[in-house]
C-alpha positions, 0 to 999 in steps of 0.5 A, a space after each residue: 260842187 266842193 261842198 253840199 249840205 242838205 237838211 243838217 241838224 246837229 247837237 252834242 250828245 250831252 246837250 240834246 236840247 241845245 241844237 248847234 246847227 240847223 242848215 236846210 241847204 248850203 253849198 260851195 263851188 269848186 275853186 271858190 274862196 268863201 269867208 264865213 263869219 260869226 261870233 265865238 261859240 256860234 257853231 263855226 268850228 262845229 260846222 268845220 268838224 262836219 265838213 272834215 268828217 271829225 263829227 257826223 250830223 244827227 240828221 242830214 247829208 254832208 257831201 264834200 268833193 262828191 263824197 257822202 261823209 255822213 255814210 262813211 265810217 270813222 276810218 273812211 273819213 280819216 282816210 278821206 280827210 288825209 287825202 283830200 282836205 287841208 286844215 289850218 288850225 287856230 293855234 296851228 296845232 304843230 307838233 312842238 317837239 318835231 321839226 318843220 320837216 317831220 311835221 309835214 311828213 307826219 301829215 302824209 302818214 295816212 297816204 303811205 306815200 312810198 316815193 321818199 325822194 319825191 316827197 322830200 322834194 315836194 317839202 323842199 319846194 313848199 318851204 322855198 315857196 313859203 320862205 322857210 329857210 333851210 336852217 329852220 327845217 330842223 328846228 323844233 317848231 316850238 322854237 320858231 317865231 310865230 311867223 315861222 310857225 304860220 308858214 309851216 302850218 300852211 306848208 303842212 295843210 298843202 303837202 297832200 295837195 288837197 282839193 279843199 282847204 279849211 282854215 279855222 280862226 287861224 289869225 285869232 291869236 296873231 297881232 295885225 302884222 302877223 295876221 296880214 302876213 299870214 293872209 298874204 302868204 295863204 291867198 296866193 298859194 290857194 290861187 296857185 293850187 286852184 284849191 277851194 277855200 273855206 275860211 271861218 273867223 269872227 274878224 270881219 276885217 279879213 273879209 276884204 280878201 274874199 269875193 264871197 262873204 257870209 254870216 253863218 246865221 244867214 244859213 244856220 237857221 237856229 230860230 226855226 228849230 226852236 
């Protein structure tokens, strides 16, 4: 299994009486591509925070790629995330003053890769596969178009060859043309690299790209926790 959740309970410390997650169990098999939908503010980003080790559950077990994130310290979770998880953010979260190449190099810092030539070749190969032209490599990402930025964001998520790719509402601010272009870039790359993909969104029109589609409410049993 790529993901296994058991007896998850979560609330934010400032709102102890407002439970955000109550998940008895949920799992995702390796190389599966799952689409989880739900309304804004419904706990989707909190779930992804748990799965990426950015936050820890109040109760329960979070197992990702065979590792118990809930028993790790923050440094161990950071190292695990850098080595094993790719993340595509809602607003892409590129460093705007860095160029495309430096954004990818920044993503590799936790891994301390020493073979600079091999890494640079991997970056060039990714850029080529995603149709990022050589003249765009050295441009600050704030000066790139939305379409160019989304390509760089996908490349950054893939550069460490993650086993698990998480996408958090990455198309929510895109128009239909850019949204479709994003999905048509992302899905073949996921298949080619045989990655597990967890994609969350409130946009049900994207569900056609996935064989597994679930509502967060189907496994987040908040009514039972009250």
